[in-house]
MDAnalysis code that builds the backbone (N, CA, C; Angstrom):
import MDAnalysis as mda
import numpy as np

u = mda.Universe.empty(297, n_residues=99, atom_resindex=np.repeat(np.arange(99), 3), trajectory=True)
u.add_TopologyAttr("name", ["N", "CA", "C"] * 99)
u.add_TopologyAttr("resid", np.arange(1, 100))
u.add_TopologyAttr("resname", ["UNK", "UNK", "UNK", "UNK", "UNK", "UNK", "UNK", "UNK", "UNK", "UNK", "UNK", "UNK", "UNK", "UNK", "UNK", "UNK", "UNK", "UNK", "UNK", "UNK", "UNK", "UNK", "UNK", "UNK", "UNK", "UNK", "UNK", "UNK", "UNK", "UNK", "UNK", "UNK", "UNK", "UNK", "UNK", "UNK", "UNK", "UNK", "UNK", "UNK", "UNK", "UNK", "UNK", "UNK", "UNK", "UNK", "UNK", "UNK", "UNK", "UNK", "UNK", "UNK", "UNK", "UNK", "UNK", "UNK", "UNK", "UNK", "UNK", "UNK", "UNK", "UNK", "UNK", "UNK", "UNK", "UNK", "UNK", "UNK", "UNK", "UNK", "UNK", "UNK", "UNK", "UNK", "UNK", "UNK", "UNK", "UNK", "UNK", "UNK", "UNK", "UNK", "UNK", "UNK", "UNK", "UNK", "UNK", "UNK", "UNK", "UNK", "UNK", "UNK", "UNK", "UNK", "UNK", "UNK", "UNK", "UNK", "UNK"])
u.atoms.positions = np.array([
    [-17.333, 122.277, -189.164],
    [-16.444, 122.820, -188.403],
    [-15.909, 122.154, -187.449],
    [-14.554, 122.401, -187.088],
    [-13.582, 121.892, -185.711],
    [-14.007, 122.625, -184.807],
    [-13.694, 122.438, -183.601],
    [-13.558, 123.206, -182.130],
    [-13.415, 124.221, -182.561],
    [-13.862, 125.499, -181.978],
    [-13.771, 126.703, -181.853],
    [-13.297, 127.332, -180.566],
    [-12.203, 128.016, -180.226],
    [-12.098, 129.171, -178.835],
    [-11.771, 130.530, -179.349],
    [-12.380, 131.511, -178.402],
    [-12.097, 132.493, -178.547],
    [-11.279, 133.136, -177.265],
    [-10.161, 133.826, -177.914],
    [-9.056, 134.562, -176.577],
    [-9.527, 136.126, -176.634],
    [-9.776, 136.821, -175.206],
    [-10.009, 138.177, -175.452],
    [-8.834, 139.439, -174.790],
    [-9.025, 140.173, -174.807],
    [-7.773, 140.958, -174.516],
    [-6.930, 140.763, -174.834],
    [-7.211, 140.511, -176.330],
    [-5.776, 141.072, -176.998],
    [-5.207, 142.131, -177.814],
    [-4.772, 142.844, -177.502],
    [-4.972, 143.914, -178.128],
    [-3.393, 143.569, -179.269],
    [-3.045, 144.690, -180.379],
    [-2.508, 144.558, -181.441],
    [-1.016, 144.468, -181.124],
    [-0.434, 144.702, -179.949],
    [0.758, 144.478, -179.559],
    [0.603, 142.689, -179.237],
    [-0.192, 142.448, -178.172],
    [-0.156, 141.227, -177.790],
    [-0.312, 139.955, -178.690],
    [-1.354, 141.033, -179.787],
    [-1.153, 139.996, -181.065],
    [0.332, 139.477, -182.013],
    [1.083, 140.618, -182.102],
    [2.014, 140.829, -182.625],
    [3.304, 139.385, -182.182],
    [2.840, 139.767, -181.062],
    [3.721, 138.824, -179.676],
    [3.597, 137.345, -179.519],
    [2.123, 137.358, -179.783],
    [1.778, 136.162, -179.967],
    [2.247, 135.026, -181.325],
    [2.173, 135.876, -182.006],
    [2.630, 135.619, -183.628],
    [4.031, 134.969, -183.398],
    [4.753, 136.428, -183.140],
    [6.071, 135.939, -183.193],
    [6.627, 134.762, -182.247],
    [6.042, 134.511, -180.648],
    [6.527, 133.982, -180.059],
    [6.038, 132.217, -180.748],
    [5.095, 132.133, -180.574],
    [4.475, 130.873, -181.589],
    [5.277, 130.272, -182.943],
    [5.679, 131.172, -183.457],
    [7.170, 131.054, -184.919],
    [8.185, 130.318, -184.335],
    [8.561, 131.186, -183.221],
    [9.852, 130.775, -182.680],
    [9.858, 129.481, -181.796],
    [8.797, 129.732, -180.957],
    [9.394, 128.632, -180.025],
    [8.003, 127.135, -180.606],
    [7.566, 127.349, -181.497],
    [6.856, 126.360, -182.194],
    [7.117, 126.181, -183.564],
    [7.770, 127.105, -184.150],
    [7.321, 126.484, -186.155],
    [6.460, 127.145, -186.308],
    [5.147, 127.677, -185.274],
    [4.200, 128.176, -186.513],
    [4.160, 128.982, -187.278],
    [3.560, 128.672, -188.547],
    [3.373, 129.416, -189.680],
    [1.983, 130.156, -189.690],
    [2.149, 131.537, -189.832],
    [1.099, 132.545, -190.048],
    [0.686, 132.868, -191.469],
    [-0.313, 131.973, -192.311],
    [-0.510, 132.933, -193.615],
    [-2.111, 133.390, -193.959],
    [-1.923, 134.108, -194.229],
    [-0.351, 135.434, -194.426],
    [-0.263, 135.650, -193.511],
    [1.568, 136.441, -193.821],
    [1.945, 136.636, -192.402],
    [1.347, 137.712, -191.942],
    [1.020, 138.878, -191.999],
    [0.356, 140.280, -191.643],
    [-0.989, 140.342, -191.582],
    [-1.995, 139.377, -192.083],
    [-2.818, 138.913, -192.521],
    [-4.008, 139.016, -190.764],
    [-5.152, 139.712, -190.662],
    [-5.783, 139.260, -189.634],
    [-6.928, 138.186, -189.360],
    [-7.092, 137.539, -190.999],
    [-7.346, 136.089, -191.292],
    [-6.812, 135.367, -191.575],
    [-6.269, 134.246, -191.253],
    [-5.734, 133.065, -192.017],
    [-6.035, 131.832, -191.381],
    [-4.630, 131.224, -191.647],
    [-4.028, 129.747, -190.760],
    [-3.059, 130.013, -190.146],
    [-2.909, 129.035, -189.163],
    [-2.169, 129.084, -188.495],
    [-1.187, 127.300, -188.435],
    [-0.153, 127.296, -189.224],
    [0.234, 125.420, -189.481],
    [1.393, 125.373, -188.564],
    [1.414, 124.000, -187.842],
    [2.324, 123.781, -186.610],
    [2.598, 122.455, -187.074],
    [4.219, 122.095, -187.547],
    [4.703, 120.712, -187.790],
    [4.945, 120.073, -186.253],
    [3.856, 119.134, -186.080],
    [4.250, 118.560, -184.595],
    [5.322, 116.583, -184.472],
    [6.406, 117.270, -184.025],
    [7.116, 115.647, -184.470],
    [7.018, 115.224, -183.048],
    [7.153, 113.585, -183.162],
    [7.522, 112.811, -181.871],
    [7.237, 111.326, -182.285],
    [8.071, 110.824, -181.602],
    [8.275, 109.262, -182.315],
    [8.227, 108.697, -183.643],
    [9.712, 109.867, -184.071],
    [10.069, 109.978, -185.115],
    [9.177, 110.049, -186.381],
    [7.810, 110.268, -185.994],
    [6.667, 110.781, -186.671],
    [6.358, 112.308, -187.112],
    [5.783, 112.871, -188.032],
    [5.656, 113.916, -188.032],
    [4.248, 114.268, -188.811],
    [3.251, 114.935, -187.593],
    [2.121, 115.489, -187.917],
    [1.725, 116.921, -188.163],
    [0.645, 117.242, -188.917],
    [0.269, 118.352, -188.521],
    [-1.143, 118.831, -188.038],
    [-0.757, 120.336, -187.558],
    [-2.015, 120.343, -186.227],
    [-2.189, 121.951, -187.542],
    [-3.258, 122.021, -187.933],
    [-3.758, 123.453, -189.026],
    [-5.070, 124.423, -188.452],
    [-4.695, 125.396, -187.851],
    [-5.784, 126.151, -187.277],
    [-6.263, 127.596, -188.436],
    [-7.470, 127.627, -188.038],
    [-7.575, 129.046, -188.671],
    [-7.999, 130.177, -187.613],
    [-7.583, 131.336, -187.875],
    [-7.732, 132.229, -186.823],
    [-7.981, 133.771, -187.329],
    [-9.231, 134.273, -186.630],
    [-9.356, 135.746, -187.292],
    [-9.449, 136.155, -185.957],
    [-8.558, 137.746, -186.242],
    [-8.147, 138.081, -185.180],
    [-8.969, 139.896, -185.364],
    [-9.538, 140.274, -184.602],
    [-10.569, 141.827, -184.559],
    [-9.734, 142.427, -183.425],
    [-8.857, 143.580, -184.089],
    [-8.745, 144.399, -183.216],
    [-9.324, 145.634, -182.812],
    [-10.407, 145.679, -183.186],
    [-11.102, 146.744, -182.544],
    [-11.917, 145.778, -181.308],
    [-12.331, 144.418, -181.625],
    [-12.745, 144.296, -180.128],
    [-11.960, 143.756, -179.590],
    [-10.746, 143.175, -179.613],
    [-9.487, 142.877, -179.372],
    [-9.620, 141.594, -178.622],
    [-9.898, 140.251, -179.856],
    [-9.856, 139.277, -179.834],
    [-9.764, 138.903, -180.798],
    [-9.126, 137.170, -181.044],
    [-8.677, 136.406, -181.900],
    [-9.269, 134.846, -181.564],
    [-9.873, 134.299, -182.750],
    [-10.958, 133.149, -182.615],
    [-10.298, 132.389, -183.579],
    [-10.137, 130.839, -183.245],
    [-9.289, 129.737, -183.619],
    [-10.190, 128.689, -183.564],
    [-10.441, 128.352, -185.098],
    [-10.978, 126.738, -185.264],
    [-10.185, 125.776, -185.692],
    [-9.818, 124.895, -184.761],
    [-9.216, 123.773, -185.248],
    [-9.496, 123.111, -186.560],
    [-8.899, 122.848, -187.672],
    [-9.007, 122.003, -189.108],
    [-8.869, 120.736, -188.953],
    [-7.290, 120.638, -188.179],
    [-6.981, 119.302, -188.507],
    [-5.441, 118.922, -187.346],
    [-5.915, 118.240, -186.773],
    [-4.914, 118.060, -185.619],
    [-4.782, 116.274, -185.462],
    [-3.458, 115.600, -184.964],
    [-3.222, 114.005, -185.019],
    [-4.097, 113.858, -183.431],
    [-5.211, 113.368, -183.598],
    [-6.084, 113.356, -182.591],
    [-5.520, 112.748, -181.365],
    [-4.469, 111.572, -181.655],
    [-4.294, 110.783, -180.863],
    [-2.333, 111.469, -179.934],
    [-2.086, 112.115, -180.783],
    [-1.008, 112.943, -180.289],
    [-0.989, 114.094, -179.905],
    [-2.278, 115.285, -180.357],
    [-2.613, 115.959, -179.949],
    [-3.802, 116.568, -179.232],
    [-4.098, 116.721, -178.447],
    [-5.671, 117.199, -177.883],
    [-6.049, 118.524, -178.062],
    [-7.481, 118.693, -178.322],
    [-8.008, 120.092, -178.280],
    [-7.208, 120.596, -177.080],
    [-7.481, 120.295, -175.750],
    [-7.113, 120.915, -174.555],
    [-5.905, 121.344, -174.941],
    [-4.570, 120.129, -175.068],
    [-3.482, 120.905, -175.742],
    [-3.101, 121.954, -176.127],
    [-3.949, 121.919, -177.612],
    [-4.047, 123.258, -178.695],
    [-4.320, 124.361, -177.550],
    [-5.697, 124.685, -176.982],
    [-5.947, 125.738, -176.470],
    [-4.898, 125.982, -175.062],
    [-4.638, 125.268, -174.224],
    [-4.012, 125.255, -173.386],
    [-2.378, 126.125, -173.885],
    [-1.596, 125.723, -174.989],
    [-0.553, 125.923, -175.674],
    [-0.807, 127.292, -175.693],
    [-2.015, 127.728, -176.475],
    [-2.473, 129.232, -176.943],
    [-2.553, 130.165, -175.720],
    [-3.018, 129.745, -174.735],
    [-3.278, 130.550, -173.551],
    [-1.871, 130.650, -172.598],
    [-0.967, 129.369, -172.628],
    [0.410, 129.836, -172.291],
    [1.160, 130.762, -172.843],
    [1.086, 130.523, -174.015],
    [1.843, 131.762, -175.109],
    [1.351, 133.190, -174.790],
    [-0.179, 133.579, -175.064],
    [-0.747, 134.969, -174.325],
    [-0.320, 134.966, -173.049],
    [-0.268, 134.112, -172.411],
    [0.035, 134.336, -170.955],
    [1.775, 135.205, -170.377],
    [2.241, 134.123, -171.320],
    [3.800, 134.535, -171.665],
    [4.243, 136.331, -172.031],
    [3.111, 136.355, -173.311],
    [3.409, 137.671, -173.953],
    [2.703, 138.623, -173.154],
    [1.601, 138.509, -172.052],
    [1.008, 139.605, -171.392],
    [1.940, 139.580, -170.677],
    [2.928, 139.136, -170.093],
    [3.763, 139.243, -168.878],
    [5.452, 140.018, -169.768],
    [5.137, 140.366, -170.784],
    [6.660, 140.815, -171.222],
    [7.641, 140.100, -171.383],
    [7.227, 138.791, -171.674],
    [8.683, 137.782, -171.839],
    [8.479, 137.218, -173.590],
    [7.770, 137.629, -174.298],
    [7.935, 136.929, -175.715],
    [8.714, 137.559, -176.539],
])
């Protein structure tokens, strides 16, 4: 299993914003789109090359938390920290009503 991280205080409204913002700003595809559990896939393009980042997610609306697991990432291009920091930035942006 890959690296895992849980983000807390994720209300249903915030979760919706996180998914919409991730899709709009990073092209992340959540599959299935309306599910609480699934995969989030992002294509990263750099230096003329294309890489894929694949996470699974599990959103628990009752406990207001989402847990991500990294399944695939180009380790020389995207660090684990980059992924967690990117998710946190999106959460912060949505939490400030700017999503």
